[in-house]
mmCIF file of the C-alpha atoms, coordinates in Angstrom:
data_MODEL
# 
_entry.id   MODEL 
# 
loop_
_atom_site.group_PDB 
_atom_site.id 
_atom_site.type_symbol 
_atom_site.label_atom_id 
_atom_site.label_alt_id 
_atom_site.label_comp_id 
_atom_site.label_asym_id 
_atom_site.label_entity_id 
_atom_site.label_seq_id 
_atom_site.pdbx_PDB_ins_code 
_atom_site.Cartn_x 
_atom_site.Cartn_y 
_atom_site.Cartn_z 
_atom_site.occupancy 
_atom_site.B_iso_or_equiv 
_atom_site.pdbx_formal_charge 
_atom_site.auth_seq_id 
_atom_site.auth_comp_id 
_atom_site.auth_asym_id 
_atom_site.auth_atom_id 
_atom_site.pdbx_PDB_model_num 
ATOM 1   C CA . UNK A 1 1   ? -31.347 -69.373  -137.390 1.00 0.00 ? 1   UNK A CA 1 
ATOM 2   C CA . UNK A 1 2   ? -29.660 -65.603  -137.540 1.00 0.00 ? 2   UNK A CA 1 
ATOM 3   C CA . UNK A 1 3   ? -26.410 -65.121  -138.252 1.00 0.00 ? 3   UNK A CA 1 
ATOM 4   C CA . UNK A 1 4   ? -24.302 -63.568  -135.471 1.00 0.00 ? 4   UNK A CA 1 
ATOM 5   C CA . UNK A 1 5   ? -21.351 -61.642  -135.950 1.00 0.00 ? 5   UNK A CA 1 
ATOM 6   C CA . UNK A 1 6   ? -18.142 -63.118  -133.940 1.00 0.00 ? 6   UNK A CA 1 
ATOM 7   C CA . UNK A 1 7   ? -14.904 -62.438  -132.567 1.00 0.00 ? 7   UNK A CA 1 
ATOM 8   C CA . UNK A 1 8   ? -11.844 -64.509  -134.720 1.00 0.00 ? 8   UNK A CA 1 
ATOM 9   C CA . UNK A 1 9   ? -11.458 -67.262  -132.211 1.00 0.00 ? 9   UNK A CA 1 
ATOM 10  C CA . UNK A 1 10  ? -8.483  -70.674  -131.688 1.00 0.00 ? 10  UNK A CA 1 
ATOM 11  C CA . UNK A 1 11  ? -10.712 -72.807  -131.264 1.00 0.00 ? 11  UNK A CA 1 
ATOM 12  C CA . UNK A 1 12  ? -11.438 -75.503  -133.358 1.00 0.00 ? 12  UNK A CA 1 
ATOM 13  C CA . UNK A 1 13  ? -13.126 -79.443  -133.557 1.00 0.00 ? 13  UNK A CA 1 
ATOM 14  C CA . UNK A 1 14  ? -11.967 -82.650  -134.381 1.00 0.00 ? 14  UNK A CA 1 
ATOM 15  C CA . UNK A 1 15  ? -13.317 -85.944  -134.395 1.00 0.00 ? 15  UNK A CA 1 
ATOM 16  C CA . UNK A 1 16  ? -13.142 -87.793  -130.907 1.00 0.00 ? 16  UNK A CA 1 
ATOM 17  C CA . UNK A 1 17  ? -15.580 -91.137  -130.590 1.00 0.00 ? 17  UNK A CA 1 
ATOM 18  C CA . UNK A 1 18  ? -18.415 -92.204  -131.556 1.00 0.00 ? 18  UNK A CA 1 
ATOM 19  C CA . UNK A 1 19  ? -21.130 -94.910  -130.269 1.00 0.00 ? 19  UNK A CA 1 
ATOM 20  C CA . UNK A 1 20  ? -23.551 -97.294  -131.885 1.00 0.00 ? 20  UNK A CA 1 
ATOM 21  C CA . UNK A 1 21  ? -27.255 -99.254  -131.009 1.00 0.00 ? 21  UNK A CA 1 
ATOM 22  C CA . UNK A 1 22  ? -29.625 -100.956 -132.965 1.00 0.00 ? 22  UNK A CA 1 
ATOM 23  C CA . UNK A 1 23  ? -31.738 -100.054 -129.127 1.00 0.00 ? 23  UNK A CA 1 
ATOM 24  C CA . UNK A 1 24  ? -34.061 -97.100  -127.102 1.00 0.00 ? 24  UNK A CA 1 
ATOM 25  C CA . UNK A 1 25  ? -30.649 -96.723  -125.602 1.00 0.00 ? 25  UNK A CA 1 
ATOM 26  C CA . UNK A 1 26  ? -27.146 -95.611  -126.934 1.00 0.00 ? 26  UNK A CA 1 
ATOM 27  C CA . UNK A 1 27  ? -24.170 -95.124  -124.142 1.00 0.00 ? 27  UNK A CA 1 
ATOM 28  C CA . UNK A 1 28  ? -22.082 -92.027  -124.265 1.00 0.00 ? 28  UNK A CA 1 
ATOM 29  C CA . UNK A 1 29  ? -18.510 -92.646  -124.562 1.00 0.00 ? 29  UNK A CA 1 
ATOM 30  C CA . UNK A 1 30  ? -16.212 -93.404  -121.643 1.00 0.00 ? 30  UNK A CA 1 
ATOM 31  C CA . UNK A 1 31  ? -13.487 -91.753  -123.298 1.00 0.00 ? 31  UNK A CA 1 
ATOM 32  C CA . UNK A 1 32  ? -15.259 -88.195  -124.140 1.00 0.00 ? 32  UNK A CA 1 
ATOM 33  C CA . UNK A 1 33  ? -14.238 -85.231  -121.758 1.00 0.00 ? 33  UNK A CA 1 
ATOM 34  C CA . UNK A 1 34  ? -16.959 -82.277  -120.518 1.00 0.00 ? 34  UNK A CA 1 
ATOM 35  C CA . UNK A 1 35  ? -16.887 -79.656  -123.084 1.00 0.00 ? 35  UNK A CA 1 
ATOM 36  C CA . UNK A 1 36  ? -17.367 -82.047  -125.953 1.00 0.00 ? 36  UNK A CA 1 
ATOM 37  C CA . UNK A 1 37  ? -20.253 -81.927  -128.003 1.00 0.00 ? 37  UNK A CA 1 
ATOM 38  C CA . UNK A 1 38  ? -22.496 -84.678  -128.729 1.00 0.00 ? 38  UNK A CA 1 
ATOM 39  C CA . UNK A 1 39  ? -24.385 -85.366  -131.584 1.00 0.00 ? 39  UNK A CA 1 
ATOM 40  C CA . UNK A 1 40  ? -26.899 -87.655  -132.084 1.00 0.00 ? 40  UNK A CA 1 
ATOM 41  C CA . UNK A 1 41  ? -28.751 -88.929  -134.567 1.00 0.00 ? 41  UNK A CA 1 
ATOM 42  C CA . UNK A 1 42  ? -31.810 -91.470  -133.992 1.00 0.00 ? 42  UNK A CA 1 
ATOM 43  C CA . UNK A 1 43  ? -34.330 -93.594  -135.868 1.00 0.00 ? 43  UNK A CA 1 
ATOM 44  C CA . UNK A 1 44  ? -37.477 -95.578  -135.655 1.00 0.00 ? 44  UNK A CA 1 
ATOM 45  C CA . UNK A 1 45  ? -39.513 -97.368  -137.813 1.00 0.00 ? 45  UNK A CA 1 
ATOM 46  C CA . UNK A 1 46  ? -42.827 -99.450  -137.070 1.00 0.00 ? 46  UNK A CA 1 
ATOM 47  C CA . UNK A 1 47  ? -45.615 -101.010 -139.104 1.00 0.00 ? 47  UNK A CA 1 
ATOM 48  C CA . UNK A 1 48  ? -48.342 -99.999  -136.493 1.00 0.00 ? 48  UNK A CA 1 
ATOM 49  C CA . UNK A 1 49  ? -47.968 -97.155  -134.540 1.00 0.00 ? 49  UNK A CA 1 
ATOM 50  C CA . UNK A 1 50  ? -46.424 -93.589  -135.360 1.00 0.00 ? 50  UNK A CA 1 
ATOM 51  C CA . UNK A 1 51  ? -42.860 -93.603  -133.639 1.00 0.00 ? 51  UNK A CA 1 
ATOM 52  C CA . UNK A 1 52  ? -43.439 -90.965  -130.876 1.00 0.00 ? 52  UNK A CA 1 
ATOM 53  C CA . UNK A 1 53  ? -40.152 -88.266  -130.905 1.00 0.00 ? 53  UNK A CA 1 
ATOM 54  C CA . UNK A 1 54  ? -37.970 -88.232  -128.224 1.00 0.00 ? 54  UNK A CA 1 
ATOM 55  C CA . UNK A 1 55  ? -35.515 -85.399  -127.280 1.00 0.00 ? 55  UNK A CA 1 
ATOM 56  C CA . UNK A 1 56  ? -33.339 -87.223  -124.446 1.00 0.00 ? 56  UNK A CA 1 
ATOM 57  C CA . UNK A 1 57  ? -33.431 -85.457  -121.360 1.00 0.00 ? 57  UNK A CA 1 
ATOM 58  C CA . UNK A 1 58  ? -31.079 -82.779  -120.979 1.00 0.00 ? 58  UNK A CA 1 
ATOM 59  C CA . UNK A 1 59  ? -30.093 -82.536  -124.802 1.00 0.00 ? 59  UNK A CA 1 
ATOM 60  C CA . UNK A 1 60  ? -31.399 -80.025  -127.385 1.00 0.00 ? 60  UNK A CA 1 
ATOM 61  C CA . UNK A 1 61  ? -33.193 -80.691  -129.945 1.00 0.00 ? 61  UNK A CA 1 
ATOM 62  C CA . UNK A 1 62  ? -31.599 -80.319  -133.498 1.00 0.00 ? 62  UNK A CA 1 
ATOM 63  C CA . UNK A 1 63  ? -33.952 -80.883  -136.193 1.00 0.00 ? 63  UNK A CA 1 
ATOM 64  C CA . UNK A 1 64  ? -37.782 -82.323  -135.437 1.00 0.00 ? 64  UNK A CA 1 
ATOM 65  C CA . UNK A 1 65  ? -39.317 -85.965  -136.115 1.00 0.00 ? 65  UNK A CA 1 
ATOM 66  C CA . UNK A 1 66  ? -40.192 -87.020  -139.879 1.00 0.00 ? 66  UNK A CA 1 
ATOM 67  C CA . UNK A 1 67  ? -42.744 -89.113  -139.667 1.00 0.00 ? 67  UNK A CA 1 
ATOM 68  C CA . UNK A 1 68  ? -44.812 -90.441  -142.540 1.00 0.00 ? 68  UNK A CA 1 
ATOM 69  C CA . UNK A 1 69  ? -47.523 -93.230  -142.147 1.00 0.00 ? 69  UNK A CA 1 
ATOM 70  C CA . UNK A 1 70  ? -49.378 -96.453  -143.814 1.00 0.00 ? 70  UNK A CA 1 
ATOM 71  C CA . UNK A 1 71  ? -48.479 -99.901  -145.061 1.00 0.00 ? 71  UNK A CA 1 
ATOM 72  C CA . UNK A 1 72  ? -46.062 -102.297 -143.122 1.00 0.00 ? 72  UNK A CA 1 
ATOM 73  C CA . UNK A 1 73  ? -43.046 -100.885 -141.938 1.00 0.00 ? 73  UNK A CA 1 
ATOM 74  C CA . UNK A 1 74  ? -44.070 -96.976  -143.512 1.00 0.00 ? 74  UNK A CA 1 
ATOM 75  C CA . UNK A 1 75  ? -43.946 -95.693  -140.425 1.00 0.00 ? 75  UNK A CA 1 
ATOM 76  C CA . UNK A 1 76  ? -40.841 -93.724  -139.730 1.00 0.00 ? 76  UNK A CA 1 
ATOM 77  C CA . UNK A 1 77  ? -39.439 -91.306  -137.442 1.00 0.00 ? 77  UNK A CA 1 
ATOM 78  C CA . UNK A 1 78  ? -35.610 -89.791  -137.898 1.00 0.00 ? 78  UNK A CA 1 
ATOM 79  C CA . UNK A 1 79  ? -34.320 -87.102  -135.353 1.00 0.00 ? 79  UNK A CA 1 
ATOM 80  C CA . UNK A 1 80  ? -31.206 -85.173  -134.176 1.00 0.00 ? 80  UNK A CA 1 
ATOM 81  C CA . UNK A 1 81  ? -30.352 -84.042  -130.669 1.00 0.00 ? 81  UNK A CA 1 
ATOM 82  C CA . UNK A 1 82  ? -27.261 -82.308  -129.118 1.00 0.00 ? 82  UNK A CA 1 
ATOM 83  C CA . UNK A 1 83  ? -25.564 -81.676  -126.213 1.00 0.00 ? 83  UNK A CA 1 
ATOM 84  C CA . UNK A 1 84  ? -22.494 -79.857  -124.473 1.00 0.00 ? 84  UNK A CA 1 
ATOM 85  C CA . UNK A 1 85  ? -21.453 -82.428  -122.637 1.00 0.00 ? 85  UNK A CA 1 
ATOM 86  C CA . UNK A 1 86  ? -20.619 -82.135  -118.693 1.00 0.00 ? 86  UNK A CA 1 
ATOM 87  C CA . UNK A 1 87  ? -18.919 -84.283  -116.073 1.00 0.00 ? 87  UNK A CA 1 
ATOM 88  C CA . UNK A 1 88  ? -21.973 -86.722  -115.219 1.00 0.00 ? 88  UNK A CA 1 
ATOM 89  C CA . UNK A 1 89  ? -22.774 -87.667  -118.763 1.00 0.00 ? 89  UNK A CA 1 
ATOM 90  C CA . UNK A 1 90  ? -19.775 -89.447  -119.302 1.00 0.00 ? 90  UNK A CA 1 
ATOM 91  C CA . UNK A 1 91  ? -20.084 -92.797  -119.868 1.00 0.00 ? 91  UNK A CA 1 
ATOM 92  C CA . UNK A 1 92  ? -24.435 -92.402  -119.513 1.00 0.00 ? 92  UNK A CA 1 
ATOM 93  C CA . UNK A 1 93  ? -27.428 -93.577  -121.072 1.00 0.00 ? 93  UNK A CA 1 
ATOM 94  C CA . UNK A 1 94  ? -29.040 -91.525  -123.046 1.00 0.00 ? 94  UNK A CA 1 
ATOM 95  C CA . UNK A 1 95  ? -32.709 -92.642  -123.589 1.00 0.00 ? 95  UNK A CA 1 
ATOM 96  C CA . UNK A 1 96  ? -33.955 -91.816  -127.364 1.00 0.00 ? 96  UNK A CA 1 
ATOM 97  C CA . UNK A 1 97  ? -37.071 -92.811  -128.972 1.00 0.00 ? 97  UNK A CA 1 
ATOM 98  C CA . UNK A 1 98  ? -38.372 -96.106  -127.810 1.00 0.00 ? 98  UNK A CA 1 
ATOM 99  C CA . UNK A 1 99  ? -40.552 -98.158  -130.395 1.00 0.00 ? 99  UNK A CA 1 
ATOM 100 C CA . UNK A 1 100 ? -42.412 -101.520 -129.975 1.00 0.00 ? 100 UNK A CA 1 
ATOM 101 C CA . UNK A 1 101 ? -40.189 -102.674 -132.821 1.00 0.00 ? 101 UNK A CA 1 
ATOM 102 C CA . UNK A 1 102 ? -37.125 -101.244 -134.781 1.00 0.00 ? 102 UNK A CA 1 
ATOM 103 C CA . UNK A 1 103 ? -34.549 -98.466  -133.146 1.00 0.00 ? 103 UNK A CA 1 
ATOM 104 C CA . UNK A 1 104 ? -31.039 -97.347  -134.049 1.00 0.00 ? 104 UNK A CA 1 
ATOM 105 C CA . UNK A 1 105 ? -28.291 -94.750  -132.906 1.00 0.00 ? 105 UNK A CA 1 
ATOM 106 C CA . UNK A 1 106 ? -25.854 -92.992  -133.875 1.00 0.00 ? 106 UNK A CA 1 
ATOM 107 C CA . UNK A 1 107 ? -23.649 -91.086  -131.530 1.00 0.00 ? 107 UNK A CA 1 
ATOM 108 C CA . UNK A 1 108 ? -21.034 -88.755  -132.008 1.00 0.00 ? 108 UNK A CA 1 
ATOM 109 C CA . UNK A 1 109 ? -18.719 -87.170  -130.311 1.00 0.00 ? 109 UNK A CA 1 
ATOM 110 C CA . UNK A 1 110 ? -16.771 -84.212  -131.093 1.00 0.00 ? 110 UNK A CA 1 
ATOM 111 C CA . UNK A 1 111 ? -13.890 -82.591  -128.735 1.00 0.00 ? 111 UNK A CA 1 
ATOM 112 C CA . UNK A 1 112 ? -12.501 -78.598  -129.170 1.00 0.00 ? 112 UNK A CA 1 
ATOM 113 C CA . UNK A 1 113 ? -9.048  -77.282  -129.083 1.00 0.00 ? 113 UNK A CA 1 
ATOM 114 C CA . UNK A 1 114 ? -8.007  -74.318  -128.230 1.00 0.00 ? 114 UNK A CA 1 
ATOM 115 C CA . UNK A 1 115 ? -10.937 -73.376  -126.297 1.00 0.00 ? 115 UNK A CA 1 
ATOM 116 C CA . UNK A 1 116 ? -14.309 -74.124  -124.477 1.00 0.00 ? 116 UNK A CA 1 
ATOM 117 C CA . UNK A 1 117 ? -17.750 -74.141  -126.014 1.00 0.00 ? 117 UNK A CA 1 
ATOM 118 C CA . UNK A 1 118 ? -20.292 -71.853  -125.269 1.00 0.00 ? 118 UNK A CA 1 
ATOM 119 C CA . UNK A 1 119 ? -22.666 -71.699  -128.114 1.00 0.00 ? 119 UNK A CA 1 
ATOM 120 C CA . UNK A 1 120 ? -23.935 -73.865  -130.334 1.00 0.00 ? 120 UNK A CA 1 
ATOM 121 C CA . UNK A 1 121 ? -25.856 -72.678  -133.752 1.00 0.00 ? 121 UNK A CA 1 
ATOM 122 C CA . UNK A 1 122 ? -27.765 -75.406  -135.651 1.00 0.00 ? 122 UNK A CA 1 
ATOM 123 C CA . UNK A 1 123 ? -29.330 -74.138  -139.503 1.00 0.00 ? 123 UNK A CA 1 
ATOM 124 C CA . UNK A 1 124 ? -32.591 -75.319  -140.293 1.00 0.00 ? 124 UNK A CA 1 
ATOM 125 C CA . UNK A 1 125 ? -32.899 -78.947  -140.935 1.00 0.00 ? 125 UNK A CA 1 
ATOM 126 C CA . UNK A 1 126 ? -33.429 -80.802  -143.880 1.00 0.00 ? 126 UNK A CA 1 
ATOM 127 C CA . UNK A 1 127 ? -35.337 -84.674  -143.173 1.00 0.00 ? 127 UNK A CA 1 
ATOM 128 C CA . UNK A 1 128 ? -37.381 -86.768  -145.440 1.00 0.00 ? 128 UNK A CA 1 
ATOM 129 C CA . UNK A 1 129 ? -38.573 -89.957  -144.464 1.00 0.00 ? 129 UNK A CA 1 
ATOM 130 C CA . UNK A 1 130 ? -40.339 -92.195  -147.398 1.00 0.00 ? 130 UNK A CA 1 
ATOM 131 C CA . UNK A 1 131 ? -41.357 -95.247  -148.700 1.00 0.00 ? 131 UNK A CA 1 
ATOM 132 C CA . UNK A 1 132 ? -40.106 -93.520  -152.267 1.00 0.00 ? 132 UNK A CA 1 
ATOM 133 C CA . UNK A 1 133 ? -36.528 -91.796  -152.634 1.00 0.00 ? 133 UNK A CA 1 
ATOM 134 C CA . UNK A 1 134 ? -35.288 -89.429  -150.876 1.00 0.00 ? 134 UNK A CA 1 
ATOM 135 C CA . UNK A 1 135 ? -34.901 -85.827  -152.353 1.00 0.00 ? 135 UNK A CA 1 
ATOM 136 C CA . UNK A 1 136 ? -31.622 -84.699  -152.575 1.00 0.00 ? 136 UNK A CA 1 
ATOM 137 C CA . UNK A 1 137 ? -31.309 -81.860  -150.003 1.00 0.00 ? 137 UNK A CA 1 
ATOM 138 C CA . UNK A 1 138 ? -28.608 -78.888  -149.717 1.00 0.00 ? 138 UNK A CA 1 
ATOM 139 C CA . UNK A 1 139 ? -27.077 -77.707  -146.276 1.00 0.00 ? 139 UNK A CA 1 
ATOM 140 C CA . UNK A 1 140 ? -25.959 -74.135  -147.057 1.00 0.00 ? 140 UNK A CA 1 
ATOM 141 C CA . UNK A 1 141 ? -22.815 -74.028  -145.274 1.00 0.00 ? 141 UNK A CA 1 
ATOM 142 C CA . UNK A 1 142 ? -20.750 -71.625  -146.785 1.00 0.00 ? 142 UNK A CA 1 
ATOM 143 C CA . UNK A 1 143 ? -19.871 -68.110  -145.585 1.00 0.00 ? 143 UNK A CA 1 
ATOM 144 C CA . UNK A 1 144 ? -21.289 -69.708  -142.054 1.00 0.00 ? 144 UNK A CA 1 
ATOM 145 C CA . UNK A 1 145 ? -19.179 -69.076  -138.609 1.00 0.00 ? 145 UNK A CA 1 
ATOM 146 C CA . UNK A 1 146 ? -16.065 -71.570  -137.596 1.00 0.00 ? 146 UNK A CA 1 
ATOM 147 C CA . UNK A 1 147 ? -15.718 -73.855  -136.840 1.00 0.00 ? 147 UNK A CA 1 
ATOM 148 C CA . UNK A 1 148 ? -18.464 -75.949  -138.273 1.00 0.00 ? 148 UNK A CA 1 
ATOM 149 C CA . UNK A 1 149 ? -20.292 -79.737  -138.733 1.00 0.00 ? 149 UNK A CA 1 
ATOM 150 C CA . UNK A 1 150 ? -21.453 -80.971  -141.407 1.00 0.00 ? 150 UNK A CA 1 
ATOM 151 C CA . UNK A 1 151 ? -24.090 -83.764  -140.638 1.00 0.00 ? 151 UNK A CA 1 
ATOM 152 C CA . UNK A 1 152 ? -26.081 -86.030  -142.892 1.00 0.00 ? 152 UNK A CA 1 
ATOM 153 C CA . UNK A 1 153 ? -28.410 -89.569  -141.516 1.00 0.00 ? 153 UNK A CA 1 
ATOM 154 C CA . UNK A 1 154 ? -29.281 -91.585  -143.959 1.00 0.00 ? 154 UNK A CA 1 
ATOM 155 C CA . UNK A 1 155 ? -31.782 -94.897  -142.140 1.00 0.00 ? 155 UNK A CA 1 
ATOM 156 C CA . UNK A 1 156 ? -33.722 -97.438  -143.950 1.00 0.00 ? 156 UNK A CA 1 
ATOM 157 C CA . UNK A 1 157 ? -35.291 -100.913 -142.797 1.00 0.00 ? 157 UNK A CA 1 
ATOM 158 C CA . UNK A 1 158 ? -35.426 -102.156 -146.100 1.00 0.00 ? 158 UNK A CA 1 
ATOM 159 C CA . UNK A 1 159 ? -31.253 -102.373 -146.368 1.00 0.00 ? 159 UNK A CA 1 
ATOM 160 C CA . UNK A 1 160 ? -28.064 -101.561 -145.183 1.00 0.00 ? 160 UNK A CA 1 
ATOM 161 C CA . UNK A 1 161 ? -28.388 -97.831  -145.314 1.00 0.00 ? 161 UNK A CA 1 
ATOM 162 C CA . UNK A 1 162 ? -26.300 -95.810  -147.234 1.00 0.00 ? 162 UNK A CA 1 
ATOM 163 C CA . UNK A 1 163 ? -25.716 -92.796  -149.280 1.00 0.00 ? 163 UNK A CA 1 
ATOM 164 C CA . UNK A 1 164 ? -25.729 -92.205  -152.899 1.00 0.00 ? 164 UNK A CA 1 
ATOM 165 C CA . UNK A 1 165 ? -24.356 -88.538  -152.927 1.00 0.00 ? 165 UNK A CA 1 
ATOM 166 C CA . UNK A 1 166 ? -21.947 -86.853  -150.402 1.00 0.00 ? 166 UNK A CA 1 
ATOM 167 C CA . UNK A 1 167 ? -20.932 -83.837  -151.976 1.00 0.00 ? 167 UNK A CA 1 
ATOM 168 C CA . UNK A 1 168 ? -18.040 -82.924  -150.335 1.00 0.00 ? 168 UNK A CA 1 
ATOM 169 C CA . UNK A 1 169 ? -17.270 -86.383  -148.868 1.00 0.00 ? 169 UNK A CA 1 
ATOM 170 C CA . UNK A 1 170 ? -17.929 -86.579  -145.156 1.00 0.00 ? 170 UNK A CA 1 
ATOM 171 C CA . UNK A 1 171 ? -14.340 -87.142  -143.358 1.00 0.00 ? 171 UNK A CA 1 
ATOM 172 C CA . UNK A 1 172 ? -16.734 -90.483  -142.265 1.00 0.00 ? 172 UNK A CA 1 
ATOM 173 C CA . UNK A 1 173 ? -19.614 -92.369  -141.377 1.00 0.00 ? 173 UNK A CA 1 
ATOM 174 C CA . UNK A 1 174 ? -20.923 -94.703  -138.274 1.00 0.00 ? 174 UNK A CA 1 
ATOM 175 C CA . UNK A 1 175 ? -23.040 -97.414  -139.154 1.00 0.00 ? 175 UNK A CA 1 
ATOM 176 C CA . UNK A 1 176 ? -24.743 -99.569  -136.847 1.00 0.00 ? 176 UNK A CA 1 
ATOM 177 C CA . UNK A 1 177 ? -23.662 -103.686 -136.859 1.00 0.00 ? 177 UNK A CA 1 
ATOM 178 C CA . UNK A 1 178 ? -26.122 -105.845 -136.660 1.00 0.00 ? 178 UNK A CA 1 
ATOM 179 C CA . UNK A 1 179 ? -29.818 -104.875 -139.416 1.00 0.00 ? 179 UNK A CA 1 
ATOM 180 C CA . UNK A 1 180 ? -26.634 -101.692 -140.422 1.00 0.00 ? 180 UNK A CA 1 
ATOM 181 C CA . UNK A 1 181 ? -30.472 -99.116  -140.072 1.00 0.00 ? 181 UNK A CA 1 
ATOM 182 C CA . UNK A 1 182 ? -28.881 -95.937  -139.574 1.00 0.00 ? 182 UNK A CA 1 
ATOM 183 C CA . UNK A 1 183 ? -25.819 -94.492  -141.127 1.00 0.00 ? 183 UNK A CA 1 
ATOM 184 C CA . UNK A 1 184 ? -24.711 -90.531  -139.709 1.00 0.00 ? 184 UNK A CA 1 
ATOM 185 C CA . UNK A 1 185 ? -21.695 -88.705  -141.470 1.00 0.00 ? 185 UNK A CA 1 
ATOM 186 C CA . UNK A 1 186 ? -19.682 -85.973  -140.460 1.00 0.00 ? 186 UNK A CA 1 
ATOM 187 C CA . UNK A 1 187 ? -17.285 -82.927  -141.681 1.00 0.00 ? 187 UNK A CA 1 
ATOM 188 C CA . UNK A 1 188 ? -15.784 -80.925  -139.665 1.00 0.00 ? 188 UNK A CA 1 
ATOM 189 C CA . UNK A 1 189 ? -14.365 -77.439  -140.742 1.00 0.00 ? 189 UNK A CA 1 
ATOM 190 C CA . UNK A 1 190 ? -12.220 -75.090  -139.165 1.00 0.00 ? 190 UNK A CA 1 
ATOM 191 C CA . UNK A 1 191 ? -12.162 -72.951  -142.107 1.00 0.00 ? 191 UNK A CA 1 
ATOM 192 C CA . UNK A 1 192 ? -13.947 -72.231  -144.808 1.00 0.00 ? 192 UNK A CA 1 
ATOM 193 C CA . UNK A 1 193 ? -16.442 -73.931  -144.925 1.00 0.00 ? 193 UNK A CA 1 
ATOM 194 C CA . UNK A 1 194 ? -17.885 -75.823  -148.042 1.00 0.00 ? 194 UNK A CA 1 
ATOM 195 C CA . UNK A 1 195 ? -22.307 -76.423  -149.001 1.00 0.00 ? 195 UNK A CA 1 
ATOM 196 C CA . UNK A 1 196 ? -22.827 -79.661  -149.064 1.00 0.00 ? 196 UNK A CA 1 
ATOM 197 C CA . UNK A 1 197 ? -25.094 -81.952  -151.169 1.00 0.00 ? 197 UNK A CA 1 
ATOM 198 C CA . UNK A 1 198 ? -26.654 -85.194  -149.546 1.00 0.00 ? 198 UNK A CA 1 
ATOM 199 C CA . UNK A 1 199 ? -28.627 -87.778  -150.787 1.00 0.00 ? 199 UNK A CA 1 
ATOM 200 C CA . UNK A 1 200 ? -29.716 -91.594  -150.965 1.00 0.00 ? 200 UNK A CA 1 
ATOM 201 C CA . UNK A 1 201 ? -30.960 -93.992  -153.101 1.00 0.00 ? 201 UNK A CA 1 
ATOM 202 C CA . UNK A 1 202 ? -34.226 -96.251  -152.368 1.00 0.00 ? 202 UNK A CA 1 
ATOM 203 C CA . UNK A 1 203 ? -33.796 -98.290  -150.148 1.00 0.00 ? 203 UNK A CA 1 
ATOM 204 C CA . UNK A 1 204 ? -37.277 -98.931  -148.897 1.00 0.00 ? 204 UNK A CA 1 
ATOM 205 C CA . UNK A 1 205 ? -38.561 -97.127  -145.952 1.00 0.00 ? 205 UNK A CA 1 
ATOM 206 C CA . UNK A 1 206 ? -35.624 -94.386  -146.264 1.00 0.00 ? 206 UNK A CA 1 
ATOM 207 C CA . UNK A 1 207 ? -35.396 -91.419  -143.867 1.00 0.00 ? 207 UNK A CA 1 
ATOM 208 C CA . UNK A 1 208 ? -32.542 -88.918  -144.819 1.00 0.00 ? 208 UNK A CA 1 
ATOM 209 C CA . UNK A 1 209 ? -31.588 -85.914  -142.645 1.00 0.00 ? 209 UNK A CA 1 
ATOM 210 C CA . UNK A 1 210 ? -28.800 -82.737  -142.793 1.00 0.00 ? 210 UNK A CA 1 
ATOM 211 C CA . UNK A 1 211 ? -28.184 -79.832  -140.600 1.00 0.00 ? 211 UNK A CA 1 
ATOM 212 C CA . UNK A 1 212 ? -24.546 -78.229  -140.016 1.00 0.00 ? 212 UNK A CA 1 
ATOM 213 C CA . UNK A 1 213 ? -23.372 -76.897  -136.403 1.00 0.00 ? 213 UNK A CA 1 
ATOM 214 C CA . UNK A 1 214 ? -21.208 -74.144  -136.134 1.00 0.00 ? 214 UNK A CA 1 
ATOM 215 C CA . UNK A 1 215 ? -20.180 -73.307  -132.456 1.00 0.00 ? 215 UNK A CA 1 
ATOM 216 C CA . UNK A 1 216 ? -17.911 -70.623  -131.065 1.00 0.00 ? 216 UNK A CA 1 
# 
């Protein structure tokens, strides 16, 4: 991304709500408001068909789909998308990756105070899908404009998704219920962003993704 100099702002961010799904759609929380920032982590796993990358209609891509093929349930896709919500998004059903077999979605909603969000800048996205242990990922957020959110996503068809390393610790994580295929974590910085190390163990057919979003 291009680093841009910004005028000091009173804008800050807080976590507002989340939604989860192990299906092709997920619903934006009814308590969300226009100008909230929504981030969608989307996961698909299949045994015989490559995952099809989907950015929901009206949303913006944050990171590309990462896949690997061959073997039982080894076709894995992980994607991140974001949107500054408008009134028509509230309680809307969002369609993401829609595979023959397994999907999981974590939607995170963040609320600005002290101003409105006009611009969202994304870092380069780290991502890996593998049947082995994913490599540790680094999100270099220090010195970047604030407010800023560091996001991590861990996914697995072989076990309940979890982070083996999240340093500094996330403010919280959200995991899909049922099979626990996808877990999303976030850390909000309204001052002094720090670099992050994010990792997961080999849980079988794994996906790991991480990045930051800086807003103004």
